[in-house]
N, C-alpha and C positions, 0 to 999 in steps of 0.2 A: 646442567642442561642449558643450552643456549636459547636465546629468545626465538630464533628461527625454528629450532626443534620443538619447543613448547607450542609455537603457533601451528606447526604441522599437526601435532598430536591433537590440539584443540579442534582443528578443522576436520580431521579424520574421524574423531569421535562424534562430531555433529553429523557427518555423512552417514556413519554407521547407524546412528539413532534414527535418522530420517528414513533410511532404507528399511530398518526393522519395523517401523510403524506404518509404512506406506500401504501395505495390504490390509492389515486388520483395521486401521483407522479409516482408510478409504472405504472399506466395505461397510463399516459402521455408518459413515456419512451417507453412503448409497442407500442403506436401509432407512435412514432418517428422512431423506427427501423423497423416497419412492414408495414408502409404506402407505397403506390405505386406512389402517386403524388409527383412531384418534384417542388420545389419553383423556381422562376426565378433566384435567386442567385445560387442555386444548379445546374440548367441547364447550367448556364454560366460557372461554375467551371468544369463541366463534359466536355463541349465543349473545354475549354481551355486545359485540360490535356488529351483529347482524350479518354474519358471513355464512353462506352455505358452502361447507367444505367439499361437497360433491360437485359443485358447479365450477367448470373450467373457463378460462378466459382466452380470447384471441390476443395477438400481440399488441394490438392497439389498446385494448382494455388493460392488459398487463402493464403496459407503459404508463397509461394514465394513473393506474394505481400506485406505481412507483413514484411518479411525480407528485401526486396528491399527498401521499404519506410524507414525502420529503419536504414539501412546502409547509405542511402543518408543523413538522418537526422544527424547521427553521424559525417559524413564527413563535412557537412555544419557547425555544431556547433563547431567542432574542429578548422576549418579554421577561423571561426568568432572570437574565442578567441585568436588565434595566431596573428591576424592582428588588434586587438582592438585598439591599439595605433594610428592607422590611421583613425579610425572611429569617427563620430560625437558623442558627449557626452561621450568621453572616459575618461574624468576627469583627463587626464594626466597620466593614469595608463599604466604600461608596458604590453606587450603581455604576456599571460599566458604561463608558461614553458610547454615543450612538453608532459611530462608524466602527468602533472596536467591537461592539456587541454584534453588529451585522457580520463583520468578518469572522468572528469566532463561531457564530451560529452556522454560517455557511461552511466554515472549515470543518466542524465536527460532523455535520450532517452528510457532507460529501466524502467522509473518510479521509480527509486531508490532515486535519489536526495541526494546521499551521498556527503558531502561537506568537503573537506580537507582544505578549504580556508576560510578567512573572507570575506564575500560578499561585504561589503562596501569599502574594501581596495584592492580588487583584480579585480572585474568586473565593467566595465563602465555601464552607464545607458542603452545604446543601446544593449549591450550584454545581460543585465538582461531582457530587454523588448522584443527584437526581437529574442533572442536566447533561454534563459532559460525559460521565461514565455510561449513562443510558444510551446516548448516541453512539458510543463506542460499540455497543452491542447491535444497535439498530442499523447503523451504516454498514457494518460488516455483514450483517444478515442480508441486506439489500444486494450487496455485491455477489454473494453466493447464490441468491435467488435468481439473479439475472443470468449468471453462468449456467445454472441448472435449466433455465428456460431455453437458452441457446442449445444446450445438449439435447433437450427434448425435440428441438427443431430438426436436428440431425437424426434422432432415433425414430421419429414418427413419420407417417406418410398419409397423404390424402386427408389431412385435417387442418383446421385453423387453430386448434386448441393447444396452448402451451403450459397448462396448469393453472393454478390459482395463486396469485402473489401473496394474498393474506395467509393462506395455508402454508406456503413455503416460508414466509417470514417467521411465522409463529413456531414452526417445527425447528427451523435452524437455530433460533434463539434458545428454545427450551431443551432441545435434544442434543445440540452440538456445543454452542458457545457457553451457555450457563453452567452445565456440569463441569466442564474443564476449567472454567474460570474460578469456580468455588474451590476445587481441588488445588489449582495453581496458586490461588491466593494464600491458602494454608501453607503450602510449601515455601512460598516467598516469605511469609511471616516467620517460619522456622529459620529461614536464612538471614533474618534480621531486618526485613522490610517493615516499615512502620505501619500500624493500623490502629488508629484511635480517633477520637473526636476532640482532641486537645487543641486549644487555641494557641498554644505555645508555652514553653517553660523557660524561665530565666535562669541562666547558668553563669558562673564566674569563670572567666577565661584564665589561661596560664599567666597572662600579664596583669591580672587583677581587674580587668574590665568586666562588663556585663553584656551578655548576648542572649537574645531570645531564640531558642531552638523551636522551630515550628513543627507541629505534628499534623495528623489528619488521616483520613481513610485512604492511605497510599497503596497498600498491597492490593486491595480490591480493584483499584483503577489501573494499577501497573500491569496486572495479568491480562486484562482485556485489551489494554493498550497494545500489547505485543501480540496476543492471540488473534485479535481482529485486525492486525496490521494498521492500527490507528496512529499511534505515535505521540499523542499529546501527553506531556509530562505533568505530574502534580507540582513539581518544582521547576524553577526556571532553567536549571542546568540539566533537566531531564534524567536520563539513566546514568549520568556521571555523578549524581548525588548519592551519597552512601545510604540515605534513607530509601531510595528507590532501587539501588543496585549495590548491595554491600560488599559482595565478594566475587571471586573469579567464578565460582560455580553458579552463583545466581546470574552472572553475566552469560555463562554458557546456556543456562536454562532460558533466559529471555530471548537469546538468538534462536534457540530451538523452538520456542513458542511462536515466534513471528514467521518461522519457515514451515511450521507443522501443517497447517491447513492448505496453504498454496501448493506445497509439494505433494499432498495427498489427494487433492482434487482430481488430478488426471486419472486416478484409480476409479473415481466416481464416473468420470467420462467414459472410461473403458467399459465399466459395468453397464451403464445406461445404453450404450450403442451396441452392446452384446459382443464386443471384441476387446478383451483385456490388452491385447498387444497394441491397440491404438492408444490406450492410456500409457503404456510403457514408452511408446514413441514420443508422446508429448512430454512425459516426465524426463526423457533423455535429452530433449532439446533444452528444457529448463535447466537440467543438471549441467550440461556442457557449458552453457552461457554463464551460469552462476559460478561454477568452479573456476572458469577462466577469469572472471572478474575478481573473485576473491584472491586468487593467486597473484594476479597482476597488481591489484591494490596493495597487497602485502609486500610484494617485491619493491614497488615504488617507495613505500613508507620505510621499509627496512634498509634500503640503500640510502635513503635520506638525501635525495637529490636537492641541491641548493647549497649556497655558500655557508650559511650558518649551520644547518644540519651536518654538513661535511666536516665543519670545523670542530663541532662538539661530539661528533660520532653517533648521533641519533636524532631522529625527528620527534622529539618529545613535547614540543610546544603544543598546548591545547589538549594533551592526552593525560588521562589519569594514571598515576604510577601504580595503582592497584591492578590495572589491566595491561600495562605495557603497550608497545607499539603494535605488535601482531594482533592481539585480541581486540584492540581498538579498530584496527584496519578491517578485521573480519566483521565486526559489528557494523561499521560504516558501510561496507559493501553489501551486507545482508539487508540493512535497513533501506538502502537506495535501490537495491534490486527488487525489493517488495515496495509496497506503498506505505510502509510503516512510519518512517520519518523520525523515530526516536533516535537519540544519539547518546553515546557514552564518551564522546570526545568532540572537539570543535572542528567541523569540517573546513572552516575557513583557514585553520592553521595546518592543514595537511600540505604536503609538498605540492608543487604546481601540477605535476603529472598525476599524483594520487588524487588530488581534488578533481582533476579532469576526468578520472575514471568514475568518480561518484556522479558527476554530471552525466557522463555517458551511460551509466546504469539506468538513470531515470529516462534518458532520451531513447533508450531501447523500447520504451513503452511500459517498463516495469512488468515484463513477462517472464522473468527468470528468477524466481517463479511468479513475481508480481504480487499484488494485493489479493486478499481473500476474494475469490470469484473473479475479480477484474483481471488477474494474471491469466487465468484459464481462458476467459472469453477473448482476451487480447491475443493470446497465442493461437487460438483457433481461427481468429481473423487472419493472422499471418499465414496459417496453414492454408486457408482458402486462397489467399493471394499467391502462395507458392504453387498450388496445383493449377491456378489459372495461368501463371507464367510458364509452367511446364507444358500445359496444354497448347499454348501458343508456339512453343518450341517444336512440338511434334505435329502440329496442325490438326488437332482434334478438340472437341468440346471437353473441357476439364471436368473431372468428377472427384468428389470427396465423400467417402462413406456412403456411396450409392446415390448421391445427390449431384445433379448437374450444376455447375457454377456458370450461369449464364450472365448476360450483361446486367440484369437486375441485381443479382447477388454480388457481383464484383463492384457495382456502384456503391452498395451499402458498405462493403468492406473498405473501399477506397476512401469514402467519406469518413469512416471511422478513423482511418490512419491519418488523414489530413488535419483533423481537428486540433490535436495537440501541437504539432509544429506551427500552425498558424497562430495559436494563442501565445506560444513561447516567443516566437520571433517578432510578432506585432507588438506584444506587451513590452519586450525589451527595447524595441525601437521607440515606442511611445514614451518610455521612461527617460530615454536620452533626449528625445525631441522636445519634451516638456520641461527638461531640467531637473527632473526628480531623481536622476542618478547622482545628484550632488549630495544626497544623504549617505552615499558610500564613503567609508573611511579611507579607502584606497583609491588611487588613480591608476591609469594605464590598464594593462591587461588584467590585473587582478581585480580592479574596480569593475571592469566589464564582466568578469566571471561572477562577481557577487550579484549583479543585477540579473544576469542570465540564469544563475542558479535559482534566484527567488521565483522567477516566472516559470522555470522548468519544474520546480518543486510544486508550485501551486497548480499548474495546468495538468500535471500528471498525478495530482492528488497524493503527493508524497508527504509534504509537511516539514521536512528537515530544512535547515537554513544554513547558509554559508556564514552567517553573522557578518560583522563588519559593515552592516548596512542598516540604517534606521528606517523601519517600515511602519512605525506607529504614527502615521499621518493619514489624513482623510483620503489623499490621493492613493497611497499605497494600499490601505485597507480596502478601498473600493475596487481598485484595479485587480488586486490579487483575489478578492472575493468573487469578482466576475469570472476570472480565469478558473477558479475552483468550480463554480457552478457550471459553466459551459464545458469544462474539461471532464466533468463527471457525467452530466445528464445527456448531452448530445451524443457521445459514444454509446450510452445505454440505449437510447432510442434507435440508433442504427443497428445495434446488436439484436434488439428485439424484432426490428423489422426484418432483418436477415433470418432470424429464427422462424418467423411466421412464413416467409417465402419458402424456406426449406421444408417446413412441416407440410405445406400444401402439395409438395411434389410427390409423384409416384416413384418408388424405388427404381434405380437403374441397375440392372445386373452387371456384374464385373465381366470384362472381356479381356482379350489378349492385349488390347491397347490401354487398359486401365493402369494408371500409375499406382503401384503398391505404396500405401502410406504408413506402413509399419516397419519398413526396412531401413538400414543405415543410409541408403541413398537419399531417401526423403528427409530423414532427420538432418543430414548434412545440408540439404537444400533449404530447409526452414531456417537453420542457423545462419546460412549464408544470406538469405533474403532479409532476415532481421537486421543483420549487421550492415549490409549494403544499403538498405533503405535509410537507416539512421545516418550512415556516413554521407550519403548524397544530400540528406536534408540539413544536417547540423554541422558538417565539417567546416564550412566558412566561419560560423560563429565560434566554434571551438578553436579554430586557428587563430582568431583574434584574441581569445581569452587564455585558457590554460596552456595551450600548445605554444603560443607566443611567449608566455611567461616561463615555460619550461625550457625553451630554447635560448 
């Protein structure tokens, strides 16, 4: 069997599995976020924190709840790292330096999971388990909660209520993330992923030397890292480490986990607005963009564009021989199409055009299918922009799901879309203007790509790195931390403001002039708008980086 054939089978089995779980898992998540009954554990939590589960919130209160929860989480995680040398299971490690602790705290709370450090030599087991892994659950739940609030804005009329953030957060963690994470961790342990509290074992190498093999609670963190589209690895080399990703089938499972929730959330959207075909339309947009990206990335890597890859017949630099070129390309495309950021190969070693595709995946806004929750609300924003453009073309007020898209709504959608490009382009320019691009190991177009990739990853809350660039400095940790914060919470504020504006509207009956938003025409328009907006915004930067290198 050729590498190309194996890669095609790998992708097709992933597609088949995602199609199979779309309806049952989507329906399960719909019941989890829409049910009115509280479990005994949930009631206990609500009493403990003083939350009335029957009380709903306006968009402003919902947004303040998200920001308050995240602010406390950042503070707690920062302090946790700063005092880790006094904690149980610290493994004798020193406290994390101030700007590094700030960057990591922001990174994990914003679902970015950017890592400037080597996990096994910087963080103790307790910080990994009770700090980083906990935020893997919490940040993922925040993203899903915001997406659900936006969908309620489309589904409800003449009300300012969008639900209760604390109820949504609790249900998503207990009913969706935690059960799958427990089962997934068991499966990963069966596959060979490490799960213990060992500080390390000394072994004798084949050459007679001594090496310390580090252990730790890896499987429990690995599963939520993928399921919650987080991406922060227990080890420095992330999912290319055999203790995190031992075999080809665990590699397949990890890709499936990181795509599972984002590709199933459109079903929740369809159920909540009472039109399943609307969910199929959004899922189709995600699928078209994702399949195209995976195919193109595989093609670039299998062809091996470049002098050295052409000479040796393969682009294997930076890739694990266990996963070959195709499986590595598929993982890289999937992790940049979502906001996962985990890697099983080094993106900096991809071919120039293959690496450019990974940059382009993030620049799409990570909506194909995007991060948990963030992908859905990002694509719904693009759908709003699409119907607005369509309305301008035919000279009528645009409508989406019975809601008019007026100047107020399009302002929120436009501000949402503009945040990330501003952060990416201003951040990249600032790095060069201040001389901080000198930390890149490469010059010319590839050096530009490394800096551009870092800010694109941080601002889109992805977390993967191009490597080849030293980011463990006060300037980089501060700058990227600010991009993560602004790139996460400013869009969330605009999403919730849009949801509140939509929820207050009275429903608008469909007429002959209403654009059907469940048909192939609309699906194609959303795909086109997504690609064109990204091309108009980022093409000059890409032309100076990966495209110039490729040519």
